[in-house]
VEXDREN-737633 format. One line per 4 residues: number of its first residue (from 1); their letters; for each residue z, x, y of C-alpha. Coordinates in Angstrom, 2 decimals. Example, Ala and Ser with C-alpha at 12.3 -4.5 7.8 and 13.67 -1.06 7.14 Angstrom:
BEGIN
1> AS> 7.80/12.30/-4.50 ~ 7.14/13.67/-1.06
This chain:
BEGIN
1> XXXX> 75.73/53.74/7.06 ~ 75.80/53.45/10.88 ~ 73.98/50.12/10.67 ~ 76.55/48.81/8.16
5> XXXX> 79.37/49.93/10.47 ~ 77.75/48.00/13.33 ~ 77.55/44.85/11.18 ~ 81.19/45.20/10.19
9> XXXX> 82.23/45.55/13.83 ~ 80.32/42.34/14.60 ~ 82.08/40.54/11.75 ~ 85.51/41.68/13.04
13> XXXX> 84.57/40.51/16.55 ~ 83.25/37.20/15.20 ~ 86.47/36.65/13.25 ~ 88.47/36.79/16.47
17> XXXX> 86.04/34.88/18.70 ~ 85.91/31.90/16.35 ~ 89.56/31.64/15.38 ~ 89.61/33.31/11.97
21> XXXX> 91.73/36.46/12.40 ~ 93.74/37.82/15.34 ~ 95.55/41.12/15.81 ~ 99.25/40.43/15.33
25> XXXX> 101.37/40.68/18.50 ~ 98.20/41.24/20.51 ~ 99.78/40.50/23.91 ~ 102.14/43.43/23.18
29> XXXX> 99.18/45.69/22.34 ~ 99.32/44.72/18.66 ~ 101.05/45.99/15.53 ~ 98.99/48.37/13.43
33> XXXX> 97.61/46.97/10.15 ~ 99.22/43.54/10.64 ~ 97.07/40.48/11.36 ~ 97.48/36.75/12.02
37> XXXX> 95.13/34.06/10.72 ~ 93.82/31.63/13.34 ~ 93.04/27.94/13.08 ~ 89.84/28.42/11.07
41> XXXX> 91.07/31.46/9.17 ~ 94.14/29.72/7.77 ~ 91.99/26.83/6.49 ~ 89.55/29.21/4.77
45> XXXX> 92.45/31.20/3.34 ~ 94.20/28.07/2.05 ~ 90.97/26.89/0.42 ~ 90.60/30.24/-1.37
49> XXXX> 94.17/29.97/-2.64 ~ 93.63/26.38/-3.75 ~ 90.47/27.35/-5.63 ~ 92.38/30.10/-7.46
53> XXXX> 95.47/27.97/-8.14 ~ 93.55/25.02/-9.54 ~ 91.26/27.27/-11.61 ~ 94.41/28.71/-13.19
57> XXXX> 96.72/25.72/-13.56 ~ 94.31/22.79/-13.96 ~ 91.74/24.42/-16.24 ~ 94.27/26.11/-18.52
61> XXXX> 96.90/23.94/-20.22 ~ 98.95/27.03/-21.06 ~ 99.29/28.38/-17.48 ~ 101.99/27.17/-15.09
65> XXXX> 103.05/28.32/-11.63 ~ 106.21/29.49/-9.89 ~ 107.24/30.64/-6.41 ~ 109.79/33.45/-6.56
69> XXXX> 111.78/34.90/-3.66 ~ 110.65/37.89/-1.60 ~ 114.13/39.46/-1.73 ~ 115.10/40.55/-5.24
73> XXXX> 117.94/42.56/-6.75 ~ 117.25/46.26/-6.00 ~ 117.70/47.28/-9.65 ~ 114.53/45.32/-10.43
77> XXXX> 112.51/47.93/-8.55 ~ 114.28/50.74/-10.38 ~ 113.42/49.10/-13.71 ~ 109.79/48.52/-12.74
81> XXXX> 109.31/52.16/-11.72 ~ 108.60/51.43/-8.06 ~ 111.58/53.41/-6.76 ~ 110.46/56.58/-8.55
85> XXXX> 106.71/56.19/-8.98 ~ 105.28/53.90/-6.28 ~ 103.74/56.68/-4.24 ~ 100.51/57.67/-2.52
89> XXXX> 99.29/61.30/-2.21 ~ 99.05/61.97/1.54 ~ 97.53/64.82/3.51 ~ 97.57/65.55/7.27
93> XXXX> 94.96/67.15/9.49 ~ 96.79/69.58/11.77 ~ 94.28/69.24/14.60 ~ 93.95/65.45/14.86
97> XXXX> 97.54/64.81/13.69 ~ 96.10/62.02/11.52 ~ 97.32/61.26/8.00 ~ 95.05/60.35/5.09
101> XXXX> 95.32/59.45/1.43 ~ 94.02/62.47/-0.45 ~ 92.60/60.35/-3.27 ~ 90.67/58.15/-0.81
105> XXXX> 89.11/61.19/0.89 ~ 87.85/62.41/-2.48 ~ 86.64/58.95/-3.54 ~ 84.66/58.74/-0.30
109> XXXX> 83.10/62.12/-1.07 ~ 82.03/60.82/-4.49 ~ 80.59/57.74/-2.76 ~ 78.52/60.03/-0.50
113> XXXX> 76.93/61.66/-3.55 ~ 76.18/58.18/-4.94 ~ 74.67/57.12/-1.63 ~ 72.48/60.24/-1.55
117> XXXX> 71.17/59.46/-5.04 ~ 70.55/55.82/-4.14 ~ 68.53/56.85/-1.08 ~ 66.29/59.06/-3.20
121> XXXX> 65.80/56.21/-5.66 ~ 64.98/53.76/-2.84 ~ 62.38/56.14/-1.36 ~ 60.77/56.68/-4.76
125> XXXX> 60.68/52.96/-5.50 ~ 58.95/52.34/-2.19 ~ 56.46/55.14/-2.89 ~ 55.56/54.17/-6.46
129> XXXX> 55.91/50.39/-6.25 ~ 55.85/48.36/-9.48 ~ 55.08/51.41/-11.62 ~ 58.40/53.04/-10.68
133> XXXX> 60.59/53.96/-13.66 ~ 64.11/54.48/-12.30 ~ 65.57/55.88/-15.53 ~ 62.82/58.49/-15.82
137> XXXX> 63.14/59.38/-12.14 ~ 66.90/59.97/-12.43 ~ 66.34/62.27/-15.42 ~ 63.44/64.32/-14.04
141> XXXX> 63.84/64.60/-10.27 ~ 65.35/67.98/-9.43 ~ 67.18/66.99/-6.25 ~ 68.69/63.91/-7.86
145> XXXX> 69.75/65.85/-10.97 ~ 71.45/68.50/-8.83 ~ 73.30/65.88/-6.77 ~ 74.31/63.97/-9.91
149> XXXX> 75.67/67.16/-11.48 ~ 77.83/67.84/-8.40 ~ 78.99/64.24/-8.34 ~ 79.93/64.21/-12.03
153> XXXX> 81.74/67.53/-11.84 ~ 83.75/66.31/-8.85 ~ 84.51/63.03/-10.58 ~ 85.80/64.77/-13.70
157> XXXX> 87.90/67.24/-11.73 ~ 89.35/64.42/-9.59 ~ 90.25/62.30/-12.63 ~ 92.05/65.22/-14.28
161> XXXX> 94.04/65.96/-11.13 ~ 95.07/62.30/-10.68 ~ 96.09/61.87/-14.30 ~ 98.15/65.05/-14.17
165> XXXX> 99.66/64.22/-10.77 ~ 98.49/67.66/-9.61 ~ 98.87/67.55/-5.81 ~ 97.82/71.20/-5.35
169> XXXX> 94.55/70.51/-7.19 ~ 93.86/67.46/-5.01 ~ 94.16/69.62/-1.90 ~ 91.97/72.33/-3.46
173> XXXX> 89.27/69.74/-4.20 ~ 89.31/68.66/-0.55 ~ 89.00/72.33/0.52 ~ 86.25/73.16/-2.02
177> XXXX> 84.22/70.07/-1.10 ~ 84.56/71.01/2.59 ~ 85.79/67.53/3.46 ~ 86.46/67.25/7.18
181> XXXX> 88.79/65.02/9.18 ~ 86.74/62.08/10.58 ~ 88.56/62.43/13.91 ~ 88.72/66.17/14.60
185> XXXX> 85.83/67.29/12.41 ~ 87.94/70.20/11.14 ~ 89.21/71.23/7.69 ~ 92.68/72.29/8.85
189> XXXX> 94.63/70.44/6.16 ~ 98.33/70.47/5.23 ~ 99.63/70.37/1.67 ~ 99.44/67.06/-0.22
193> XXXX> 102.75/65.25/-0.74 ~ 103.90/61.94/-2.17 ~ 105.08/59.05/0.02 ~ 106.90/55.94/-1.27
197> XXXX> 105.32/52.71/-0.05 ~ 108.25/50.30/-0.21 ~ 109.94/48.84/2.87 ~ 113.70/49.20/2.66
201> XXXX> 116.26/47.07/4.47 ~ 119.88/45.92/4.09 ~ 121.43/42.64/2.98 ~ 125.02/41.75/3.87
205> XXXX> 127.22/40.67/6.75 ~ 128.84/44.04/7.50 ~ 127.53/47.57/7.66 ~ 130.07/48.76/5.08
209> XXXX> 129.35/45.92/2.67 ~ 125.58/45.85/3.04 ~ 123.39/46.33/-0.02 ~ 120.08/48.18/0.19
213> XXXX> 117.19/45.89/-0.78 ~ 113.41/46.12/-0.62 ~ 110.65/43.87/0.58 ~ 108.71/43.28/-2.63
217> XXXX> 105.59/45.48/-2.95 ~ 104.08/43.05/-5.50 ~ 104.70/39.51/-6.74 ~ 104.49/40.36/-10.46
221> XXXX> 108.17/41.28/-10.92 ~ 109.25/37.82/-9.78 ~ 107.27/36.46/-12.70 ~ 108.72/38.89/-15.23
225> XXXX> 112.36/38.24/-14.33 ~ 111.69/34.48/-14.59 ~ 109.82/34.79/-17.87 ~ 112.62/33.35/-20.03
229> XXXX> 113.43/30.57/-17.53 ~ 109.84/29.34/-17.61 ~ 109.37/29.84/-21.35 ~ 112.49/27.88/-22.29
233> XXXX> 112.35/25.08/-19.70 ~ 108.62/24.60/-20.20 ~ 108.87/24.98/-24.00 ~ 105.95/27.42/-23.71
237> XXXX> 104.43/29.00/-26.81 ~ 102.43/32.23/-26.87 ~ 99.92/32.81/-25.47 ~ 100.84/31.38/-22.05
241> XXXX> 100.58/32.42/-18.43 ~ 102.65/32.23/-15.24 ~ 100.80/32.18/-11.91 ~ 102.13/32.89/-8.43
245> XXXX> 100.81/33.19/-4.87 ~ 102.97/35.05/-2.38 ~ 103.46/37.70/0.26 ~ 103.94/41.38/-0.57
249> XXXX> 104.68/44.38/1.66 ~ 103.61/48.00/1.50 ~ 104.20/50.69/4.10 ~ 100.57/51.81/4.06
253> XXXX> 100.14/54.99/6.06 ~ 96.36/54.83/5.86 ~ 95.79/51.20/6.79 ~ 92.25/50.50/7.97
257> XXXX> 89.06/48.51/7.52 ~ 90.45/45.40/9.21 ~ 92.31/43.14/6.76 ~ 91.23/45.13/3.68
261> XXXX> 94.38/47.27/3.65 ~ 97.41/45.84/5.42 ~ 101.16/46.29/5.45 ~ 101.86/42.59/4.97
265> XXXX> 99.45/40.83/2.65 ~ 99.18/38.03/0.13 ~ 98.56/38.20/-3.61 ~ 97.42/35.74/-6.27
269> XXXX> 98.75/37.02/-9.59 ~ 98.85/35.63/-13.12 ~ 100.75/37.26/-15.95 ~ 99.50/36.18/-19.40
273> XXXX> 101.98/36.72/-22.25 ~ 100.47/37.43/-25.69 ~ 101.38/38.60/-29.17 ~ 101.54/42.41/-29.54
277> XXXX> 98.32/43.66/-31.06 ~ 96.18/40.97/-29.43 ~ 96.35/42.36/-25.90 ~ 92.86/43.92/-25.89
281> XXXX> 91.34/40.65/-27.07 ~ 92.87/38.83/-24.10 ~ 92.15/41.72/-21.76 ~ 88.42/41.29/-22.51
285> XXXX> 88.76/37.50/-22.18 ~ 90.34/37.66/-18.72 ~ 87.86/40.28/-17.51 ~ 85.05/37.84/-18.26
289> XXXX> 86.91/34.78/-16.92 ~ 87.81/36.37/-13.61 ~ 84.29/37.62/-12.93 ~ 82.97/34.10/-13.62
293> XXXX> 85.45/32.75/-11.05 ~ 84.06/35.10/-8.40 ~ 80.41/34.53/-9.23 ~ 80.82/30.73/-9.15
297> XXXX> 81.10/31.02/-5.35 ~ 77.44/32.00/-5.15 ~ 77.92/35.04/-2.93 ~ 75.46/37.03/-5.07
301> XXXX> 75.97/38.29/-8.62 ~ 74.62/41.72/-7.65 ~ 77.53/42.19/-5.26 ~ 80.06/42.53/-8.09
305> XXXX> 80.75/45.27/-10.59 ~ 83.52/46.41/-12.93 ~ 85.26/49.73/-12.33 ~ 87.39/51.08/-15.19
309> XXXX> 90.40/53.07/-14.05 ~ 90.33/56.83/-14.51 ~ 94.09/57.06/-14.09 ~ 96.19/54.34/-15.73
313> XXXX> 99.44/53.21/-14.19 ~ 102.56/54.18/-16.12 ~ 102.84/50.66/-17.55 ~ 99.20/50.09/-18.63
317> XXXX> 97.03/50.81/-21.65 ~ 93.85/49.40/-20.06 ~ 92.81/48.57/-16.50 ~ 89.64/47.38/-14.78
321> XXXX> 88.88/46.46/-11.18 ~ 86.39/43.87/-10.04 ~ 84.74/45.45/-7.03 ~ 82.74/43.68/-4.32
325> XXXX> 80.10/45.25/-2.11 ~ 81.58/45.22/1.38 ~ 79.70/46.56/4.43 ~ 81.64/49.80/3.84
329> XXXX> 80.80/50.07/0.13 ~ 82.03/48.70/-3.20 ~ 85.77/48.02/-2.97 ~ 88.39/46.50/-5.25
333> XXXX> 89.18/42.82/-4.76 ~ 90.87/42.13/-8.10 ~ 92.53/44.08/-10.89 ~ 92.86/43.15/-14.56
337> XXXX> 95.51/45.17/-16.37 ~ 96.97/45.32/-19.85 ~ 100.62/46.05/-18.98 ~ 101.83/46.29/-22.63
341> XXXX> 105.50/45.25/-23.01 ~ 106.66/47.72/-20.34 ~ 107.99/45.27/-17.74 ~ 109.91/42.93/-20.04
345> XXXX> 111.32/45.87/-22.02 ~ 112.45/47.63/-18.84 ~ 114.16/44.52/-17.47 ~ 115.86/43.98/-20.84
349> XXXX> 117.11/47.58/-20.73 ~ 118.31/47.56/-17.09 ~ 119.78/44.02/-17.09 ~ 121.41/44.19/-20.50
353> XXXX> 120.01/40.72/-21.24 ~ 117.81/39.92/-24.23 ~ 114.31/39.05/-23.00 ~ 112.35/38.28/-26.13
357> XXXX> 110.23/35.52/-27.59 ~ 111.12/33.79/-30.84 ~ 107.92/33.19/-32.75 ~ 108.42/30.15/-35.05
361> XXXX> 105.29/31.01/-37.05 ~ 106.46/34.55/-37.79 ~ 110.15/33.59/-37.80 ~ 110.97/36.67/-35.73
365> XXXX> 111.76/37.71/-32.16 ~ 109.75/40.29/-30.23 ~ 108.81/41.36/-26.72 ~ 105.41/39.92/-25.68
369> XXXX> 102.63/42.04/-24.23 ~ 101.17/41.08/-20.87 ~ 97.68/40.84/-19.38 ~ 97.74/40.71/-15.59
373> XXXX> 95.11/39.40/-13.19 ~ 95.92/40.32/-9.60 ~ 93.75/39.45/-6.61 ~ 94.35/40.14/-2.93
377> XXXX> 93.94/36.95/-0.90 ~ 93.10/38.92/2.24 ~ 90.50/41.07/0.47 ~ 88.99/37.95/-1.06
381> XXXX> 88.90/36.39/2.41 ~ 87.12/39.47/3.76 ~ 84.55/39.51/0.95 ~ 83.71/35.84/1.60
385> XXXX> 83.47/36.43/5.35 ~ 81.29/39.55/5.06 ~ 78.87/38.06/2.54 ~ 78.51/34.84/4.57
389> XXXX> 77.81/36.37/7.99 ~ 74.17/36.40/9.12 ~ 72.34/36.87/12.41 ~ 69.26/34.72/11.96
393> XXXX> 65.98/34.92/13.84 ~ 64.53/31.45/14.44 ~ 61.11/30.20/15.42 ~ 60.33/30.49/19.11
397> XXXX> 62.38/33.67/19.51 ~ 65.76/31.94/19.34 ~ 68.65/33.37/17.29 ~ 71.80/32.01/15.72
401> XXXX> 74.89/33.47/14.04 ~ 75.76/31.48/10.94 ~ 78.46/31.75/8.30 ~ 76.99/30.68/4.95
405> XXXX> 80.47/30.01/3.58 ~ 80.71/28.41/0.14 ~ 80.84/24.76/1.15 ~ 84.02/24.03/-0.81
409> XXXX> 85.83/26.85/1.03 ~ 84.59/26.09/4.56 ~ 87.47/25.44/7.01 ~ 85.64/22.43/8.49
413> XXXX> 83.53/20.32/6.17 ~ 81.73/18.18/8.76 ~ 81.52/17.71/12.52 ~ 80.76/14.34/14.13
417> XXXX> 78.93/14.44/17.47 ~ 77.97/11.60/19.83 ~ 74.58/12.39/21.36 ~ 75.89/11.40/24.80
421> XXXX> 79.34/10.57/26.16 ~ 78.56/6.94/27.02 ~ 77.05/3.67/25.75 ~ 79.67/3.32/23.02
425> XXXX> 78.53/6.41/21.10 ~ 81.87/8.26/21.39 ~ 83.69/5.22/20.08 ~ 81.33/4.92/17.09
429> XXXX> 81.67/8.67/16.41 ~ 85.48/8.38/16.47 ~ 85.25/5.52/14.02 ~ 83.30/7.74/11.58
433> XXXX> 85.78/10.61/12.04 ~ 88.70/8.29/11.29 ~ 86.99/7.21/8.07 ~ 86.12/10.71/6.83
437> XXXX> 89.22/12.67/7.89 ~ 91.34/11.43/4.97 ~ 89.09/13.30/2.52 ~ 87.48/16.10/4.55
441> XXXX> 88.48/18.43/7.37 ~ 86.43/16.71/10.10 ~ 85.84/17.77/13.70 ~ 84.88/15.63/16.67
445> XXXX> 82.76/17.47/19.25 ~ 81.24/16.02/22.41 ~ 81.12/19.05/24.74 ~ 77.80/20.73/25.72
449> XXXX> 74.28/19.99/24.56 ~ 73.70/18.97/20.94 ~ 71.98/22.33/20.30 ~ 75.01/24.32/21.51
453> XXXX> 77.28/22.16/19.40 ~ 75.18/22.88/16.32 ~ 75.39/26.62/17.02 ~ 79.15/26.43/17.44
457> XXXX> 79.55/24.73/14.07 ~ 77.13/27.20/12.43 ~ 79.33/30.05/13.66 ~ 82.43/28.70/11.89
461> XXXX> 80.49/27.76/8.74 ~ 80.61/23.94/8.93 ~ 78.28/22.66/6.17 ~ 77.33/19.36/7.81
465> XXXX> 76.89/17.98/11.31 ~ 76.65/14.23/11.90 ~ 74.94/13.06/15.10 ~ 75.62/9.56/16.37
469> XXXX> 72.85/8.19/18.62 ~ 71.66/4.83/19.96 ~ 69.88/4.04/16.69 ~ 73.26/4.25/14.95
473> XXXX> 74.42/1.20/16.88 ~ 71.28/-0.69/15.84 ~ 70.94/0.06/12.11 ~ 74.10/1.91/11.04
477> XXXX> 72.38/5.25/10.34 ~ 73.14/8.75/11.63 ~ 71.42/12.14/11.59 ~ 72.91/14.41/8.91
481> XXXX> 72.15/18.10/9.55 ~ 72.60/20.72/6.82 ~ 73.92/24.13/7.96 ~ 71.86/26.62/5.93
485> XXXX> 68.43/24.97/6.07 ~ 69.02/23.18/9.43 ~ 67.16/20.22/7.91 ~ 67.99/16.79/9.25
489> XXXX> 67.75/13.37/7.64 ~ 68.66/9.81/8.56 ~ 71.34/8.43/6.29 ~ 73.48/5.33/6.27
493> XXXX> 77.01/5.72/7.58 ~ 78.16/4.03/4.37 ~ 76.62/6.91/2.32 ~ 78.20/9.78/4.26
497> XXXX> 81.31/10.10/2.12 ~ 79.34/10.33/-1.12 ~ 76.74/12.77/0.24 ~ 79.36/15.13/1.69
501> XXXX> 81.81/14.89/-1.19 ~ 79.21/15.93/-3.77 ~ 78.73/19.20/-1.90 ~ 82.12/20.20/-0.50
505> XXXX> 84.57/19.20/-3.22 ~ 86.40/21.96/-5.07 ~ 85.47/20.07/-8.22 ~ 81.93/21.38/-7.82
509> XXXX> 83.27/24.93/-8.27 ~ 85.83/24.13/-10.96 ~ 83.26/22.36/-13.13 ~ 81.23/25.59/-13.25
513> XX> 84.23/27.24/-14.89 ~ 85.30/24.44/-17.23
């Protein structure tokens, strides 16, 4: 675990050093759990959003997009349940004065049992080699069986407490499991209490006439209140979806793990409206579709898993997370939820407006059910960054840090480098840049030795480097270097566009999904 923590610290440091992510307001000592994206980070982030948007709207004829406002009528949040039910169970340690989410502390305890079991399995596999039978080992090894029993009992007790909203039981679990504060190392805990996560502000020109409003904690409600507008103006027929990318805000008390849990973050959400009774069919469909979208990036199929919810939200009848293996364990990057007709029914009730769909085939009106796919842009960004980072040992004792970013997502697609800053090489390099820049994010780099320039581009994940030398002036060829293999080949300048486009175009990802 310590080694994984060290790797994560290096990734966070790398993200700042190479212009991916900065601490917000850093010159004023920063603002906790708020981050800014630098020049390379914003390009990577935009490419992730573009991949999601085009996978939704280009590959599905029945999905369209909107962009709703951050400020919304406050009654919307009463109807959605956020005013009354959007809470986290929090607990304080009296010695460290630090506040924690009680459910996260217990989930981490369960993860420790899992880690202990996995270590025993890894040792046994190493000892027995190819003859190792993992299933038999898990069933017959005494230590593993004892740990698994404790883990399962804790898991069952935790699920019951969460489903019942039993705060006293959550605290008792923390006490019984002897969970300590990571800062003080003590078990001097307060009671568990609920804390609402919404940011509240005022809208209006005078104090007396101001109306209390909220910064939206999710983008989904903007879709629901625009459901009829989109359905009628787009002449949409069920099933159809509405997609949106936008900022959301949550007053996270326990904000940590870099950009994984922030107070200001970005979501990519799609609400898919279906006939009542067919929701589980489409729930299964979107589970499969969304996992395919992730795996198409080539980050490693073994890094993903489904996690079915133990406690369902008040609006859901089914919910699954897609989790990704971060350096700090498997964590949620996307949720797929069957929200039933809760949201549309609530908004119909609170607004007094009829929000139903007229089905011409059935010749009747009804409230559609909804399947939601919701992915955190920042968490997706972090999963890509963590899985791409590598410290590589090279021949001759040299090392390099390289980001094996999916080529279509890389912030810079190619870098053009004159071998020397004379003899007309810079001019020729500029000519190549000016030809490629209309289709690819292209850098020009002439500072330092060619080896240092290669390392610099490796560190930001640039898939291709193009070196212009004296031979270029003679025969119109350049050296094309590939990031991951570091292999070099002579190619004609006229072929550069085709060779690069085949690798870095988003089409290469989208065609895997079509």
